[in-house]
N, C-alpha and C positions, 0 to 999 in steps of 0.2 A: 217220286223215285228218282234217284240219281242215275243218269244214263252212262256217264263216263267217270272213271276214277283214275287219276294220274298219280303214280307213286314213285318217289325218288328211291334210289337203292342205298348207297353208302350212308350210314347214319340214320337210315329210316327203315326200309324193309329188311335190310341186312343188319345183323348184330355186329358187335365189334370184331368177331372172327369171320365175318363175311357169310353168315349162314342164315337160312330162313327156317323157322320152326315148323314142325308137322301140323300143328294147330292152325298156324297162319296159312299154310298151303291149302288146308281144307276149307278155310274161310274164303280164300280167293276163288276156289273152285265153286263154292256155293254162290258167291256174288256173281260170277260169270254165268252160272246156270239160271239165275233169276233175271238175266238180261243186262247187267252192267258191263260195259266195255272197259276192260282194265288195260292201262297203258303204262309200261315201265318208262320213266323219264329220268335218264341218267346222264352223267358226264362221261361215262365209259364209252369205249368204241362200240360200233354196231355189233361186231361178232361176239363180244363179251356179254353185252346186254341181251342179244338174241338167244344165246345158250341158256341163260337164266329164264327168259320168257317162255321158251319151249319147255323147259323143265317144270315150270309152274303151271303150264297150260294156258297162259295168257298170251297167245301167240298170233294175234292179228296185226297189231302195230306196235312200234316202239319209238321212243325219242332218244337220240344219242347226242353226245357232245354238247350237253346243256342246251339243246334246241337247235344245234347246227344241222341236224338231219332228222327226218321222219322216215322210217323204214317199214315197208309193207312185207311182213314176215311170210305170209302165205304165197305171195308172188315173187319174193326174193328180189325186191328192188327198192331203191331210194325214190320216194315220191315228193320230197321237199328237201331243199338244202340251202345252207348259207355258209359255205366252206371258206376257210382262210385260203388265200392263194399261196403258191410256192414263194413268190417274191416277199409276201408278208412274213412267212415263216422263216425264210433265210435272213431277213433283216433282224428279226427278234433273236434268232439263233446266234447271229454275229455279236449282238449286244451281250447276250448271256455268256458266250465264250470269252469275249474280251474282258469280262468282269468276273470270270470263274463262278458264275451262278449255275446251280444244278437245274436242269430243265429236261423235259421229255415232250415228245410230239405225238399226238393221237391222229391216226388215220382211220378210215372206215373199219379196218380189220386188225390193227396192231398198235402197240405203244412202242415208239422208237426211243431208246435211252442209251446212255453211255455207260451206265452201271446199275446194279440192283441196289437202289437206295430209296428212302422215303416211300412215296406212293407206289413206286415200281416194286420195292421189296415186299410190300403188302400183297400186291397182285401175284408176285412170285410164290409167296407162302400159301396164298389162297389156291393157286394152281396145283399144289402138291396133293390136295384132297380131291381133285377133279380128274375125270378121264380126259384124254387128249382133246377131243372135239369140243369140250366145254370150257377149256382154259382161255384166259386172256392171253393173246399172243404177244409176247414181249420180245422185241428185236434189239438185242444189245450190240451196238456198233462202236467202232473206235472213235469216229467223228460224225456226229449227227448231221451237220451241215453238208459235209462231203457226201454222205450217204444219200441225202435228199436230192442233192444236185445230180447224182449219177443214177438214181433209182427210176426216174421217169414218173414218179408220183406227182400229181398236180393238185389233189384235193386233200385238205387237212381239217379235222374237226376242231382241235384246240391245242394249246400248249400249256403245260403246267410248269410253274417255277417254284422251287422249294428251298428252304434253308432253316436251320435250327436257331439261328441268331435273329432276334427281333430287329436289332440294329441293322444288320445286313439286309434283312427282308424289307425294311422301310426304304433302304437305298434302292432295292430292286423295284419297288412300287413307284418310286419317284421317276426312275428312268423309263419304266414301261408306259406311264401315263403321258409321257411326252411324245409317244409314237402315234401318229394319226391313223384313223381308219380301223381301229380295233377297240374292243371292250375289255377292260381289265377288272376282274372280279375283286370286290372289296371284302376280304376276309380278315377280321381283326383279331382272331384267336387261333390257337394252335389246333391242328388236326391231331386227334388221339385215336389210334387203332391198336389192336393187339394181334400178335402172332404167337404161334406155338414154337418153342425151342425145346425139344424133348418133352419133358413133363412141366416145363415152366411156361408161364404167360409173360411175354415180353412186350412192353409198350413201344410203339413207334409214334413219336411226337415231332411235329414240324410246322412251321409257318408256310403257307402256300398261297398262290394265286393262280387263276386260270384265265387264259387269253383266248378270246374268240373273235370272229369277225364282228364288226359293229352291228348293233341292234339284234344280236342273237340272244334269245332267252327261251326257256321252256314254254312260257305261255304263248309266244308267237307260234311255236310249233303246234301247241294244243289247238290254237285258233284255226290253223289249217285243217286239223282233223275234225273239228266241230263243223266246219263248213262242208267238208266231205261227207260226214255222217249225219248231217242235219240235226245237230244237237245244240241247244242253247247253253250259254255260259252258266246260267242258273242251275243247270242240270249236271254240273261238274263238281266233283270232289277232288281236291289236290292235297296230297300229303307229302311233307318234306321236313327238312331240318336246318338247311343252310341258306346262305344268301343267294346262291344260284337257284333257289326255289322261290325267291321273293315274289316275282311277278305272278307266278301261278297261284301262290297262296293268296295274294291280294285280289286277283281277278276271278277266281273260281267261285261258284255259288256257295261252296263251303270250303274254307281254307283251314287245314289242320296241320299243326306242327308237333314235333316230338318233344318229350320232356327233356331231352338232351340238346335241344336247340338253344342258340344264343338268345339273350334277352330281347334284342331287336326283332327277331323273328317272332317271338312270343307276343310282342306288342301288336303285330299286324294280323295275328291269327284269329279266326273265329272260335276255334277250339284247340285245346292242348291235351294230348294224350300221354301215356307213359313213355319212357325212353325206349330206344331201339333194342336194349337188352332185357326189356320187361314187357314185351308183346304190345307195344304201342299201336302198331298197324292193325293187329288183331282186334284191339279195343275199338279202333276207329271203324273197322268193317262191321263188327257186331252192333255198335251203337248207332251208326249212321247209314249203313247200307242194308244189312240183313234184317234190321228191325223194321 
């Protein structure tokens, strides 16, 4: 029996519209009832991930910021963290602003951005369907660096940098990799999500990278939980789709990737299921947990 199941959100548990099907919700409930600890492991802020965890009834622990924090939902506290410092964030913000790169900063409870674009636009559209307390809090400010300087905030999960041009994005990556003390996510393909505009489905496509403190990843956060819960790595299922899931897919007892994953992720997976719009997580739960 697998005792812990770590599930990524965007591109994995959530479909392209940011939704979870009723069948998958039922399967998650059954898996929890049979004794499997289910942990959402996301790049999103704690508040956004928590609202979904509570909605799905998988509300003991969550992993946020790609492994920058583990949050105890029942006791409402962070029990593990590897935050970016204010100094690190301001240095990256300065570089982005000097080169007119679009970026946004994730704290424990909000996404700080200068406009509704790329990933922030997707969160904004996703929020329209949710009640206030379940929304991803987006804080649009005139100048991100000035806001951070004046806000008193000291802890930051990650920074996301986006652009539609591959040429510009390659330039972004080159500059970011020269900054010491951080990890820069290597994403070689465009993010593709959908939003509703009236009756039309509109694609949001962009190149992006995510910046965390060095040595931050989802598996390190999972290892903290395994030690706390006295679970062996062989008793873990990890399900994901992207390079920020790489370590947990490689290290878990069973590493599963989605049909929409990039080829490199499929090469390292133990199993491949259907894509996130075709109930891939449901397939994984039925075949490897409930069976």
